[in-house]
C-alpha positions as CSV (number, residue, x, y, z in Angstrom):
1,M,-30.7,-3.0,6.8
2,P,-31.4,-6.3,4.9
3,G,-32.6,-5.9,1.4
4,T,-31.4,-2.3,0.9
5,A,-28.5,-3.1,-1.5
6,G,-29.2,-1.5,-4.9
7,R,-31.6,1.0,-3.4
8,G,-29.3,3.9,-2.9
9,T,-26.9,2.2,-0.5
10,A,-23.4,1.8,-1.9
11,S,-22.0,-1.8,-1.8
12,V,-18.9,-2.3,0.2
13,D,-16.0,-4.3,-1.2
14,V,-13.4,-5.3,1.4
15,R,-11.3,-7.5,-0.9
16,E,-7.6,-6.7,-1.5
17,R,-6.5,-5.6,-5.0
18,G,-3.2,-5.7,-6.7
19,A,-1.9,-4.7,-10.1
20,D,-3.4,-6.2,-13.2
21,R,-1.8,-9.5,-14.1
22,D,-1.9,-10.9,-17.7
23,G,-4.5,-8.2,-18.4
24,Q,-6.7,-9.3,-15.5
25,P,-7.3,-7.6,-12.2
26,Q,-6.0,-9.3,-9.1
27,V,-8.6,-9.5,-6.3
28,L,-8.2,-11.6,-3.1
29,D,-10.5,-11.8,-0.1
30,A,-7.8,-13.1,2.2
31,R,-5.1,-11.6,4.3
32,L,-2.6,-12.7,7.0
33,F,-3.3,-11.6,10.6
34,M,-0.1,-11.3,12.8
35,Q,0.1,-10.8,16.5
36,L,3.1,-10.0,18.8
37,L,2.7,-10.8,22.5
38,V,5.5,-9.8,24.9
39,Y,6.1,-11.5,28.2
40,Q,8.4,-11.3,31.2
41,A,9.5,-14.6,32.8
42,P,9.4,-14.6,36.6
43,P,12.8,-15.3,38.3
44,E,12.1,-19.0,38.9
45,L,11.6,-19.6,35.2
46,H,14.6,-19.6,32.9
47,P,13.6,-17.9,29.6
48,L,15.4,-20.4,27.4
49,E,13.7,-23.3,29.1
50,I,10.3,-21.5,28.6
51,I,11.2,-20.9,24.9
52,T,11.8,-24.6,24.3
53,L,8.6,-25.7,25.9
54,L,6.6,-22.9,24.4
55,G,7.9,-23.7,21.0
56,K,6.8,-27.3,21.3
57,A,3.4,-26.2,22.3
58,L,3.0,-23.7,19.6
59,G,4.3,-26.2,17.0
60,E,1.6,-28.7,18.1
61,S,-1.1,-26.0,17.9
62,G,-0.6,-25.6,14.2
63,V,-0.1,-21.9,14.1
64,G,2.9,-20.2,12.5
65,A,5.2,-18.6,15.1
66,V,8.5,-17.1,16.0
67,I,9.7,-16.7,19.6
68,Y,12.1,-13.9,20.2
69,E,14.6,-13.2,23.1
70,D,13.9,-9.6,24.2
71,V,17.1,-7.6,23.8
72,N,16.0,-5.0,26.2
73,D,14.8,-7.4,29.0
74,P,17.0,-10.3,30.1
75,H,13.8,-12.0,31.4
76,G,11.6,-11.1,28.4
77,I,10.4,-13.0,25.3
78,G,8.3,-12.0,22.3
79,V,5.8,-14.4,20.8
80,L,4.9,-13.7,17.2
81,T,2.1,-15.8,15.7
82,W,0.1,-15.5,12.4
83,S,-2.9,-17.0,10.7
84,E,-5.4,-16.2,7.9
85,D,-8.2,-16.9,10.4
86,P,-8.2,-14.4,13.3
87,A,-10.2,-17.0,15.4
88,D,-6.9,-19.0,15.7
89,F,-5.6,-16.3,18.1
90,V,-8.4,-17.1,20.5
91,Q,-8.9,-20.8,19.8
92,K,-5.2,-21.9,19.4
93,V,-2.8,-19.3,20.7
94,R,-4.8,-18.3,23.8
95,P,-5.2,-21.8,25.2
96,V,-1.4,-22.4,24.8
97,M,-0.5,-19.3,26.7
98,N,-3.0,-20.2,29.5
99,E,-1.7,-23.7,30.1
100,G,0.8,-25.0,32.7
101,G,3.8,-23.0,33.5
102,F,3.1,-20.5,30.7
103,R,0.5,-18.9,33.0
104,K,3.4,-17.7,35.2
105,L,4.6,-15.5,32.3
106,V,3.8,-11.8,33.0
107,P,2.2,-10.2,29.9
108,R,3.5,-6.8,28.8
109,T,0.1,-5.7,27.4
110,D,1.6,-2.3,26.5
111,M,3.8,-4.1,23.9
112,T,1.0,-6.1,22.2
113,M,0.8,-5.5,18.5
114,F,-1.9,-6.9,16.1
115,G,-2.5,-6.2,12.5
116,R,-3.4,-7.6,9.1
117,T,-1.5,-7.6,5.7
118,Y,-3.0,-5.2,3.1
119,S,-2.5,-4.3,-0.5
120,S,-1.3,-1.0,-2.0
121,G,-2.8,-1.8,-5.4
122,F,0.6,-2.2,-7.1
123,E,1.5,-5.8,-6.1
124,D,2.5,-7.9,-9.1
125,N,1.7,-11.1,-7.2
126,L,-1.0,-10.3,-4.7
127,R,-1.3,-13.7,-3.0
128,F,2.5,-13.8,-2.5
129,W,2.7,-10.3,-1.0
130,L,-0.3,-10.8,1.3
131,L,0.1,-14.4,2.5
132,E,3.5,-15.8,1.6
133,R,6.1,-13.0,1.8
134,P,5.4,-12.1,5.5
135,R,5.7,-15.7,6.6
136,N,8.9,-16.2,4.6
137,T,10.4,-13.1,5.9
138,C,9.8,-14.0,9.6
139,L,10.8,-17.6,9.2
140,N,14.1,-17.0,7.2
141,P,16.9,-18.5,9.4
142,A,19.4,-16.0,7.9
143,W,17.4,-13.1,9.3
144,P,17.2,-13.6,13.1
145,W,16.9,-9.9,14.2
146,A,13.6,-8.1,14.4
147,V,12.3,-4.7,15.4
148,W,8.6,-4.3,15.7
149,Y,6.6,-1.1,16.3
150,P,3.2,0.5,15.8
151,L,2.7,4.0,14.3
152,R,-0.1,6.5,13.7
153,R,-0.3,9.2,11.1
154,S,-1.9,12.5,11.7
155,G,-5.3,13.3,10.3
156,A,-3.7,15.9,8.0
157,F,-2.3,13.2,5.8
158,E,-5.7,11.9,5.0
159,K,-6.7,15.4,3.8
160,L,-3.9,15.5,1.2
161,S,-4.7,14.8,-2.5
162,S,-4.1,11.3,-3.8
163,K,-1.2,12.7,-5.8
164,D,0.5,14.2,-2.8
165,Q,-0.1,11.1,-0.7
166,A,1.4,8.9,-3.5
167,G,4.5,11.0,-3.7
168,I,5.1,10.9,0.0
169,L,4.6,7.1,0.1
170,R,7.0,6.6,-2.9
171,E,9.8,8.4,-1.0
172,H,9.3,6.1,1.9
173,A,9.0,3.0,-0.2
174,A,12.2,3.8,-2.2
175,I,14.2,3.8,1.0
176,G,12.8,0.6,2.2
177,R,13.4,-1.1,-1.2
178,S,17.0,0.0,-1.3
179,Y,17.7,-1.7,2.1
180,G,15.9,-4.8,1.0
181,E,17.8,-5.1,-2.3
182,Q,21.1,-5.0,-0.3
183,D,19.8,-7.6,2.2
184,L,20.1,-5.1,5.0
185,A,16.4,-4.9,6.2
186,H,13.2,-6.6,5.1
187,D,9.8,-5.2,6.1
188,V,6.5,-6.7,7.2
189,R,3.7,-4.1,6.9
190,L,0.4,-4.5,8.7
191,A,-2.7,-2.4,9.0
192,C,-4.2,-2.2,12.5
193,H,-7.1,0.3,12.1
194,G,-9.6,-0.5,14.9
195,L,-7.5,-3.4,16.1
196,D,-5.0,-1.5,18.3
197,R,-5.8,-0.4,21.9
198,N,-4.0,2.9,21.3
199,D,-5.6,3.7,18.0
200,N,-2.5,3.1,16.0
201,E,-2.9,2.6,12.2
202,F,0.0,0.4,11.2
203,V,2.4,-2.2,12.7
204,I,5.9,-2.4,11.1
205,G,8.3,-5.3,11.4
206,L,11.9,-4.8,10.3
207,I,13.7,-8.1,9.9
208,G,17.3,-8.8,9.0
209,K,20.6,-10.6,9.5
210,D,22.1,-7.8,11.6
211,L,20.6,-5.4,14.1
212,H,22.5,-2.2,13.1
213,P,20.8,-1.8,9.6
214,L,17.4,-2.1,11.2
215,S,18.2,0.8,13.5
216,H,19.8,2.6,10.6
217,V,16.7,2.4,8.4
218,V,14.5,3.8,11.2
219,Q,17.0,6.7,11.5
220,V,17.0,7.4,7.8
221,M,13.2,7.3,7.6
222,R,13.0,10.1,10.1
223,K,14.1,12.5,7.3
224,T,11.2,11.6,5.0
225,R,8.3,13.9,4.6
226,Q,5.9,11.2,5.9
227,T,7.8,10.7,9.2
228,S,8.8,14.3,9.8
229,E,5.5,15.9,9.1
230,Y,2.7,13.3,9.3
231,I,3.6,10.6,11.8
232,V,2.4,11.6,15.3
233,Q,3.2,8.5,17.2
234,M,5.8,5.6,16.8
235,G,6.4,2.8,19.3
236,P,6.8,1.3,21.7
237,F,9.6,-0.6,20.0
238,F,10.3,-4.3,20.5
239,V,13.8,-5.5,19.7
240,G,14.4,-9.2,19.6
241,R,16.4,-12.1,18.2
242,A,14.7,-15.2,17.0
243,A,15.3,-18.2,19.3
244,W,12.6,-20.6,17.9
245,R,10.7,-20.7,14.6
246,S,7.9,-23.0,13.5
247,S,8.6,-25.4,10.6
């Protein structure tokens, strides 16, 4: 109710927070929203032709984007877009996908993924990690391969102590960091609480120069305590190779 702040109602702070920098806390009320839409081209439309035309249209719209060729569907494409303003997915991406020949594309709504970047509280450069690193990772021409998937943890994880949660997450993070340091796999981590039709909590993007390491890191992660004990749902998995990127 209006006017109740300071009268027993706790204030809500939705800003992202990173590690202290130069003795000052890092606080940012901005994050990057990212969406993956997957389509199947009808037989009369050649996927490569569609990718060329769609890339031009997305480029003119002003949103950041990558178009993938779907490895598991010879007629399929994945359209990854991002913006700091979620209204852009309705006001810019949606009109593009509803114009001309793009309306003939058949949406795979079961493969749609949508989430937002978030902080863990330990980022040394909060703005870079929330806004720049995800874009740079997806746009890097040396890393054409991508595996995208959603996941959901069990409620039991939320009941663990902060100390136990931190230990479980550190194990997971250490594996991901080792793959990144060797240029084998680079991740994009998104939260999708309340944004996912299947009540998933996170969307993960694995990006790299070769496909095998992306599969390998998923395999190795299965042995972690988080995956083996507390993840109840993973997938569906979209596997693609970048065919077009925005400038």
